[in-house]
C-alpha positions in Angstrom: 55.9 8.6 -14.4 55.1 6.7 -16.4 53.0 4.2 -14.6 51.0 7.2 -13.6 50.3 8.5 -17.0 48.7 4.3 -17.1 47.2 4.7 -15.0 44.9 8.4 -16.4 42.7 6.2 -19.1 43.9 3.3 -21.9 45.2 6.4 -23.9 47.8 6.7 -22.7 48.9 3.6 -21.8 53.5 2.1 -22.9 53.8 -0.9 -23.1 56.6 -3.3 -21.9 59.5 -2.8 -24.2 58.9 1.6 -25.1 58.6 1.8 -20.9 62.4 -0.3 -21.4 63.7 1.6 -23.7 63.4 4.9 -21.8 64.4 3.4 -18.9 67.8 2.2 -20.4 67.9 6.5 -21.6 67.2 7.4 -18.1 70.5 8.0 -17.2 71.5 9.2 -20.4 68.8 11.1 -20.7 70.7 12.7 -17.0 74.3 12.7 -18.0 72.9 15.2 -20.7 70.6 18.0 -18.5 73.8 17.8 -16.2 76.5 18.5 -19.2 74.2 21.6 -20.2 73.2 22.7 -17.3 76.8 23.2 -16.2 77.7 24.9 -20.4 75.2 27.1 -19.2 76.9 28.4 -16.0 80.7 28.0 -17.5 79.1 30.4 -20.4 77.0 32.5 -18.7 78.4 32.6 -14.6 82.7 32.8 -15.3 84.4 34.8 -16.0 86.6 33.7 -19.1 89.3 34.1 -16.6 88.0 32.7 -13.8 89.3 29.2 -13.4 89.0 29.1 -9.7 85.2 29.2 -10.2 85.7 26.9 -13.5 87.0 24.2 -11.9 83.9 25.3 -8.5 81.8 24.1 -11.5 83.6 21.6 -12.7 83.4 19.6 -9.3 80.1 20.2 -8.2 78.6 19.0 -12.4 81.4 15.3 -11.4 79.0 16.1 -7.7 76.0 16.0 -9.6 76.4 12.9 -11.8 77.7 10.8 -8.7 73.9 10.9 -7.3 72.5 10.8 -10.0 74.2 7.7 -10.6 73.9 5.7 -7.2 70.7 7.0 -6.1 68.6 5.1 -10.0 71.2 2.4 -10.2 69.1 -0.7 -8.1 66.1 1.1 -10.5 68.2 0.6 -14.0 69.4 -2.9 -12.4 66.0 -4.7 -11.8 64.6 -2.9 -15.1 67.2 -5.4 -17.3 66.0 -8.7 -14.7 63.2 -8.4 -15.8 63.7 -8.5 -19.5 64.8 -12.3 -18.9 62.3 -13.3 -15.7 59.7 -15.7 -17.9 57.2 -17.6 -16.8 55.2 -20.7 -18.1 52.0 -20.7 -17.3 50.0 -24.5 -17.7 47.4 -24.3 -21.0 49.6 -22.2 -21.8 52.1 -22.9 -25.1 55.8 -21.6 -24.1 56.6 -18.6 -21.8 55.2 -15.8 -21.4 57.1 -12.0 -20.2 56.3 -11.9 -16.3 56.0 -8.2 -17.2 54.0 -8.3 -19.7 51.9 -12.0 -20.2 50.7 -10.4 -23.4 54.8 -10.7 -24.4 56.4 -14.7 -25.6 59.4 -15.3 -24.4 63.0 -16.0 -26.6 60.9 -15.2 -30.3 60.1 -12.5 -32.4 60.3 -9.1 -30.9 61.3 -10.7 -27.4 64.2 -12.6 -28.0 65.3 -8.8 -30.2 65.0 -7.1 -26.8 67.0 -9.8 -24.6 70.2 -8.7 -26.5 69.3 -5.5 -26.1 69.4 -5.8 -21.9 72.2 -8.0 -22.8 74.3 -5.2 -24.5 72.5 -2.4 -21.4 73.7 -5.6 -18.8 77.3 -5.0 -19.5 76.9 -1.3 -19.9 75.4 -0.2 -16.9 75.4 -3.1 -14.4 78.4 -4.3 -14.7 80.1 -0.9 -16.7 78.6 1.5 -14.0 80.5 -0.5 -11.2 84.1 -1.7 -12.8 83.9 2.2 -13.9 83.4 3.3 -10.2 86.6 0.7 -9.4 88.3 1.7 -11.9 88.1 5.9 -10.9 89.1 4.9 -7.8 91.5 2.8 -8.1 93.9 4.2 -10.4 93.4 7.6 -8.3 94.2 5.6 -4.7 96.8 6.7 -4.0 96.1 11.0 -4.2 92.3 9.9 -2.0 93.9 10.7 1.8 97.2 11.7 0.7 96.7 15.5 1.7 100.0 15.9 0.3 99.5 14.9 -3.3 99.2 17.5 -5.1 96.2 15.7 -6.4 94.3 15.3 -3.5 92.3 18.6 -3.6 90.6 17.3 -6.7 90.4 13.7 -6.5 88.2 15.0 -3.9 85.6 17.3 -4.9 85.2 15.1 -7.5 84.9 11.5 -6.3 84.5 11.9 -2.5 80.7 10.8 -2.7 82.2 7.5 -3.3 84.7 7.0 -1.0 85.1 10.0 1.7 82.4 9.1 4.1 84.7 4.9 4.4 87.8 4.2 6.9 91.4 4.3 3.9 91.3 1.4 3.6 87.8 0.5 3.1 87.6 3.2 -0.6 85.9 0.3 -2.1 83.1 0.1 0.0 80.8 1.5 -2.7 80.8 -0.6 -5.3 80.9 -3.7 -2.3 77.5 -1.6 -1.7 76.3 -1.2 -5.8 76.7 -5.1 -5.9 74.2 -5.9 -2.7 71.4 -3.6 -4.4 72.1 -4.7 -7.7 71.6 -9.0 -5.8 68.6 -7.8 -4.4 66.9 -4.9 -6.4 67.7 -6.7 -10.2 69.8 -10.4 -9.3 66.3 -11.8 -6.9 63.9 -11.0 -9.6 65.5 -14.2 -11.1 65.9 -16.5 -8.3 62.1 -18.1 -8.2 60.4 -15.3 -8.3 57.5 -15.8 -5.6 58.3 -18.5 -3.5 60.1 -19.1 -0.6 63.6 -19.8 -2.4 63.2 -16.6 -3.2 63.2 -15.6 0.2 65.9 -17.6 1.8 68.4 -16.7 -1.3 67.8 -13.0 0.1 67.9 -13.7 3.9 70.9 -15.3 2.8 72.3 -12.2 1.1 71.1 -9.9 3.5 73.3 -12.2 6.2 76.2 -12.2 4.4 75.9 -8.5 4.0 75.2 -8.1 7.7 78.7 -9.9 9.3 80.6 -8.0 6.7 79.8 -4.1 8.1 79.9 -5.6 11.8 83.3 -7.5 11.2 84.7 -4.5 9.0 83.5 -1.9 10.7 84.1 0.6 7.0 82.3 4.2 8.0 84.4 7.2 9.3 81.9 7.7 11.8 80.5 5.2 14.3 77.4 6.9 14.1 77.9 5.6 10.9 78.8 2.0 11.3 76.4 0.7 14.1 72.9 2.8 11.6 74.6 0.6 8.7 74.4 -2.7 10.9 71.4 -1.9 12.3 69.7 -0.8 8.7 71.1 -4.7 7.9 69.9 -6.1 10.8 66.6 -4.3 9.9 65.9 -5.8 6.2 67.9 -9.3 7.2 64.5 -9.9 10.5 62.2 -8.7 7.6 62.8 -11.4 4.8 63.3 -13.7 7.7 60.2 -12.5 8.4 58.7 -12.8 4.9 59.6 -16.7 5.2 57.6 -17.3 8.8 54.8 -15.8 6.6 55.1 -17.7 3.6 55.7 -20.8 5.5 52.6 -20.2 8.3 50.2 -19.8 4.4 51.1 -22.8 3.0 50.5 -25.2 6.6 47.4 -23.3 6.5 46.6 -24.1 3.1 47.9 -27.6 3.6 45.5 -28.4 7.3 42.8 -26.5 5.5 42.9 -29.0 3.2 43.8 -32.2 4.8 40.9 -31.2 6.5 38.1 -31.4 3.7 39.7 -34.7 2.7 38.6 -36.2 6.4 42.3 -37.5 7.3 
């Protein structure tokens, strides 16, 4: 949204630091919207004694929160890692922020935002998977036990995080989140624009492919197959990236080789 506004004119251009803060406030804003919607629905659409309808609204709100978190988590992780992504440029003293070359790294405002970034790194990148894991771990015995009195409540509230997986792999959504963190955010710090970055991405996706192929964690065999195919496609795409980069480097080397007359 901010990127679209920025293209309409210089007067609407937003600094990277301002966009960073707005991006970090996105989860809070989404949670407030869901809470407000739940409160309005509970007040206007449910009678005081209609506990069944109120429970249904609470379960729907919980599903909405989980869906929003899973959707925005990769973007949040990427944005947090960009605050630490600095680059040295020949002829310019010090390091510059890759997202905004007007900002010097490790001094002044950037130093302040690095501290803010560390806070959000702990709160979002590590905090969200940890909270999800603890919620599933503490209620592990109720997840698939239909005789448990809490089974229905847990299934309706947290089912989006484990219901599609086999009972032994109730934790697999956390694994997927960590894979997204490394692919979307961690690679920002891993020698950007170099073959090493693509090599690291290939190794990450290869490990993910092997885990999916070995465990087959989904209840449905069709989902196992689609997960395997998507992982294989991403792995082959990163391998193709390495090939293209090597081909480009070899062409550049040949031109230089020929221009030297050797």
